[in-house]
N, C-alpha and C positions, 0 to 999 in steps of 0.2 A: 938225112934227108936225101934221097934218090935224086940224081943228077941224069938221070934215063929222059932221054927228048919223050916230046909229044908222039904219039903214033897212033894220025885219024884211024887206019885200019882196024888197029884195036880196039878204040874206044866204039866205032861201027859193030866190032864182034860184039863183046860185051854188052852194048843195049841190046844188039839182036838177040843175044842170050836171056834177057832180063825178060824183053818182050815175049818171049816164045813160052818160059816158065810162067808169067803171068798169064797167056792165054790158056797153058793146060789147066791150070788151076780155076781159071772160068769155066772151061769147059767141063772140068771135074763136078764143081760145085754146081752147076746147074743142071747136069745129064748124069751124074751118078749120084751125088750126096743128096739134093733138094728132091729129085724123087723118090731116093730111096727113104727118106724122113715124111713125106707127104702121102706116101702111095701113089704116086702119079701114073695115072690109066690104072687104077686098080678101083672099081666103083664096086655098090652094094646094091643089088635087086630091092625095092622096096616091098615087100608081102602085102597082100590082100588083107585086110583087117575089117572091113566093114563086115557088119555082121554076126562077128565075134563079142564071145563075153569079154569085159573089163579085166578080169581076173586071170585069165587066159594067155593075155600079151605078155608080160613082163618074161617069160623067158624065153618067147619065141624072138622077140627084140633081140634081149640080151645076147644070144647064141649068135645071134649078124650082126654085133657091136653098133647097136643104134638105142636110139633113145627114145622117148617120148615124154607128152606134155599135153594134159588135159583142156581144153579151151573152158573158157568159164561159162560161156554161151550153150546150154544145151538145145536138142532140138527134142521132135517128138515123133514117133512112126508106129502106129501099131501091130506091122508088122516083127517088130522085136521087142523082147522083155526089156525092163528098165535097167540102166547102166552098160547094153550093148553098144556098140561103136555102131555107129550113123554114117560117119564120113572119117576121110584123113587128106592130109598134107604133109606131103607129098601123095600123092596119086598112086594106087596099086603099078607096078612096074617101073615105077620112075629109078634112076640111076642116080646113087647119092655118096660121098662120102661117106668114111668112118666115123661113126658117131653124131651121125646127124639125128636130128632130134623130129620125131613125127607128131605131128599135130591133130588131134583125137576130138569129135565131138561125140559124145556120148547122149543117148536116149534117155529122155528125164523120166523120172517116178511116177510124177503125176502130170496128165496131159494139161498143156496150157487151154486157158478159155478164150470163147470167140461169142459175138453176139449173135441170139439166135435173129435171123434175117426174118422178113415179112413174105411168107408165102401164099397168103389169103386172097382168092380170085384168080391165084398164077394158074397156067395150065402146068400137067404134071411133068411131062417133058423139061418143059422152064425153072421149074420148081427143084427139080433132080438137080441143074447145072446149077443152079443157087446154092442148093446143098454142096453139092462137089467143091467149089468156090470158096467156100466159109470152111471146109474140113470137117464136113458134117456127112452123114450116111441117111440114106432114104430107107426107114424101119419098113413096117407094117402098113399095107395100101388097105383098105377098108372102104367099097361104095356105098352110098347113102343116096336116097330119094333128093333131089334137088337138080331145079332146072339147068343149072351150070355144068352143063355138058365136060367133063373131063377134068375139071376146076378144082381146085383145093378149096375147101370148105371148113378143115381145122387143121392145125398142127399140133401134135402131142409129145409129150416126152418122160416117159414109161407112164402111160394111161390118162396124164395131167396135159389141159391145154398148157402149152409155153408162149408166154407172148411175145412179139416183135420187142428186141433190144436186151431182155433176159439174158445174162450171160452163164453158157454152159459150157461142159467140157467138150473138145475139141474131138472130133470123131464119135460122138455124140447119134445114135440113133433117130430120126424123128418121124413118129407114125404120122399118116396123112390119109385124111377121109376126102376121099373124090366123088364129088356130084356124078350122078349115073345117068343124067337126063330124062329121070322118070318124072319130075315135074313139069315136063312137057305134055303129060298125059292131062287132059280133065275130065271131071267129072261133077255133077251135082253136087252142092254144100249138103252136108246132114244137116238135120234138123237136129237144132240144141235147145228149143227152146221146152221149157218145164221140166229141165234138167238142172243137178244139182253140178257145184262146181269141180267135184271128182269125177263125176259122170263124163262130163263133157272134157275134161285132161284124157281122158281114159280113151275116150271116142276120136279126138283130134290125134292123139297119137296114134292110134289105129288106122287112121287114114292117111297119114303123112303127112297133115298141117301141121304147122306152128300157132301157137295160141300167143297174140302180140298183148293187146290192151284189155285189163279187166276191169268194169266201170264197176264201182257199189254204190249206187242210187237208190234210196227208198222208193216204192211203189205200190198204192195200195189197192192195185187191180188183179195181183196175183199173190200167190202165197210165198211169204218170206225165204229167201235162201237159192230159188230157182231163178233160172236165167228168162229173161222176159221180153230181151231182144238182141239180136245176132248181127254181123256184117262180116262175109256177105250173107243176104238171105238165104232162106232155106230154098233148094233147088236153082240158085244161080250156078251157072256155070264156075268152077275153082279148079286148081291146079296143085300139083302134090308140092310141096314146100311152102304154100301160100299161108299168108296169115289170116287170122280170124278173132274179130274183137267181137266181145261179149259185156252183156250187162245183167246184174246180178241184184234181187230184190234186197237189199240189206246195207248197211252204212260202213261196214268194213270187213275186213279178209279175218274169216275165223280159222282155228284147226280143222281140220279135212275129217277129223271125228264128229265135228261139229255143224256140217254141212248138211244138214235132215231141214226138209220141209217142216212148216209148224202145222200143226193138226189143226182143221177148220171145222 
């Protein structure tokens, strides 16, 4: 056992050496070792994947040491084919670390369904706004005789009337029939008396009118199967699109080929 007396100066010197060594080790760890192992100040720019096919991104991201994950919720856009990338997170141009995952939203194969809104009696500009807000498109426009100027008279999908609330595919084109205002013009009511139902229907269609009520009531003063009363009466002022009511001398409706007056 050494009997060398305690030297306070040597003690401080040794403590200083130990502190110095510890400081050097800390500096080495935080400024050399840690940055080297974590790629400190080294980032990767996220590429723009939106609009690309999903099958084309694997090699692109692998070459940049990035990963990806497809989100379970898909979206839909008519601008892209199915399984094209609609959105990504992080956004293009973002700076990220190596092996960072890019979360992707793909375009659905089948568009989602939406409920058909009610456009009837809505003016055309408002109808277009409603279609757009519901993810639908305006299809063909046909102007028809009707007193409702520039208003929607009917809404159709692929040639068939589509009722409000019907589930249809998002992005569907809705064709519209629009009133041209010609119903405002007036003319004398045609004479339908003494004619068959088929003849009246033809004449009403040619006049731009609409057949409303058909009353089948026996009347012994006129031949069977012929019109004996009408409203409005002949000659009264009427407008395109107005309704016409008629009375026919028989008890029930017959097929058109049987709509012939009885020989007297």
